[in-house]
N, C-alpha and C positions, 0 to 999 in steps of 0.2 A: 383086703388086697385089691378087690375090683375098684373100690373107691380111690385107692392110691394110684392105680393105673390110669383111671379117668383124669385125675388131677394132673399127673405127669404128661398125659397126652395133650390136655388143654394148654399147659405151659409151653410145650413144644410147638404146638400150632400157633399160639399167640406170638411166640418169639420169632417164628418164621415169617409171620405177617409183618411184624415191625421191621425185621431185617430187610424184607423185600421192599417195604415202603421207603426205608432209608436209602437203599441202593438206587431206587428209581429217581431220587433227587440228585444223585451224583452225575457229573458229566465226565465221560471217559475221554479226556483230552489227548490221550495217547493215540486215539484213532484219528485225530485231526492232522492232516498232512500239510496244513497251511499255517503253521506256527500260530496257534490260537491266542487271542488276546482277550482279557476280561473286559466286559463292558457293563457299566451300571446303567440300568434303564432310567431315563429321565421322564418327567411329566410330558405327556403329549407324544411320546415315542410310539412307533409301530415297528414291526419286524421289517417292513419295506423301507422305512426311513433309516433304520439302523443299517440295513443291507447296503443302501446307497452309499453311506459313509465309508464302507469298507469294500466297495466294488464287487459285491457278491449279490446273491439273490436270497429272498427271505426264506425260501425252502431249505437252503443250506443251513441257516442259523437254527431254524426250527428242528431240523433233523438231529443236530448235535445237542440241543437243549430241551428236547421233548419231555424228559423226565422232570425238568424244572418248571417248564411252562404249563404242562398238562395237555389235555386233548384238544383244546381250542387255541390255535396260534394267534387269535386276536385278543386274547386275555393275558396281557403282560402288565406288570404294575411297577411304578417307580421304586427304585431300590433293588429290584431283582438283578442278580448278576448273571450275565450270559457270556458264553465263550464264542467268539466270532473269528472266522478265518479272514485275515486281512489280505485280500487279494490285490489291494492297491500297491502294496509294498513287498510282494513276494516274487516279482520278476515275470508275472504272466501278462501284465498290461504293457504292451509295446507295439510298435507299428511293424506288422509283418509284410508291409509293402503293398503296392497296388494289386488288386485282384478283381475278378468279375463282380460287377455291381458294388464295388468299393474302390474306385479308381481315382479318387480325389487326392488332394495334397493336405499337409498339416501345417499349422502355424501356432506355435506355442502348445497350449493344451487343447487346441481346437482342430477339428477336421472340417475341410471345406467340401461340401457335397458336389459331386460331379453328376452329369446326366446318366440316368439309369441306375443310380445307387439305391440300395435298400438298407433299412436299419439292421436287418439280420446279417447281411454281408459286412457292413461296417463293424458290427460287433465281432464277427469272426476275424476281421483284419486286426483288431486291437485286443483280442482275447477277452472280450467282455460279453456277458449276456446282453442282448439288445434292449432288454427291459431296463437295465441300469442306465443306458444312454438315454432312453425315454425319460426316466426320472430326472436325470441331470439336466434335461432341456425342457422340462414341463410339457412333454408331448403326450398326446393321447394315442390309443391303439389305431385310430383312423387317420392319423397324421400322414401327410404325403411329403416326401422329401423333395424340396425344390432345389435345382442346381444353384450353387452359390451360397446356400445356407451354411452358417457356421455352427457346428455341433461341438459342444463341450464334451470331452472324453475324460471321465473320472479316472484318476490314477495315472494318466499318461503324462510322461515328461519327454518332450521332443529332444532327439539327439542323444538320449541316454543309452549307453552301450550295456546291454544286459544279456545274460544267457537266458535261454527260453526252452520250454518243452511244449509241444502242441500235439494233441490227439486229433488226428484227421479222420479216423474211423474206429468206432462209431461216432456219430455226432449227437448233440442234444436232441432228444425226442425220438431217436431211432428205436425200432423194435427188432430185437436180436434173439436168435436161437443158437444153442450150442452146436458145434464148438465155436468159440469166439476167437477171432484173430484181431487183435488191437494193433493199429499202426499209427505212426505219427512222424513228425519232423522235429528238429531241434536247431538251436543256434548257439554256436560257441561251445558245444559239448561233444565234439567228435571223439570217438573211442572212449567215451565216459560210460559209467554204469548208470542205469536207470532202474528204479523199482516201480513196477506196475501192479496196481491192486484192484481187485474186483470186490465191491461191497454191495450189501443188500440195501433196501430202502431205509433201514434204521441205522446205517453206518457201520454194521458189523462186517468184519473181514471174512470173505468167503474163500478167496484164493489170492496168492501173491506170486509174482514172477519177477526174476531179474533178467535184464537184457542189456545189450551194449549198443550204443549209437554207432552207426556205420560212418565211413569217411565222408559220405555225401550228406550226412546229417539225418538220415532216415533211421527208423527203428521199428520193431514189431515184437509182439508177445502173444502167446497162445494160452487160452484157458480151456481146460478139459475136465470132465468128470466132476462138474460142479453140482452140488446138491442144494436145492432151494425151492422156493415156491414159484410156480409159473404165473405169468400175468401180474408180476409185481415190479415195483420200481427198483432201480439199482443205479450204481454209478461206477465209473472207472477213473482211477487217479494215476497219473504218471508223475514221478518225483525224482529229482536229481539230488542224491545225498551230498554231493560235492558242493553244489551252489544253492540248493533250495528251490530252484526253478520247478514249477508245478503247473499241471493242467488237470481239469476234471470235466467229465461229461456225464449227463444223466440220461438213462434210457430205460426201456421196458423189456423185462425178460418175457419172451413169448412162450417158453417151454424148455424142457430139459430132455 
């Protein structure tokens, strides 16, 4: 009898291990709010190179494909299938108009730098991480923007009328503590429903709220009683079910 119990226990544990291993290889595409597209890794690819093609950042790709890639984001191989959020074509890349440190003009897919401009602010104006603009223009982190420089803006189409959602608070890199009040603006979505989601660093949903866009285009949502690990990465996504317009920010949980 004892021998039988030992055998059954071994089979159970072995099955659990294989099941867990198989699950780790799956990508939960239902958690992707940016209409994920499959991408087959090509020779010479890196996550940064793939991210540039889709107007996103490599951390976003790795977050959703960590089970496939493994613990080292630099180890991807040709033929590997990754799911990527295509931010170039989901309505988030558009000209939000002149703003502080991004007051230049556009011409086609290019932005003409004005005095006092910064890469970060130009990225905010077009809804892109500034690193994507750097990659698109072969720039280094020490590059200085000279007035009159033409910057290629990946995914931008001048004059295209799009609905949009923008998270204005928090911003990328902010450190936040509960309770969280998320606020933002929108274009062409007055009185529409928005879904705002709080996710942990692995892309797992922690809490979701529904809110309505006000007549002036502003909106806000509050997150309370969230249980999670302090001093960990997280993200907030705002999504319009009606049009697909989406925005996302990444920040650090400082505590609960």
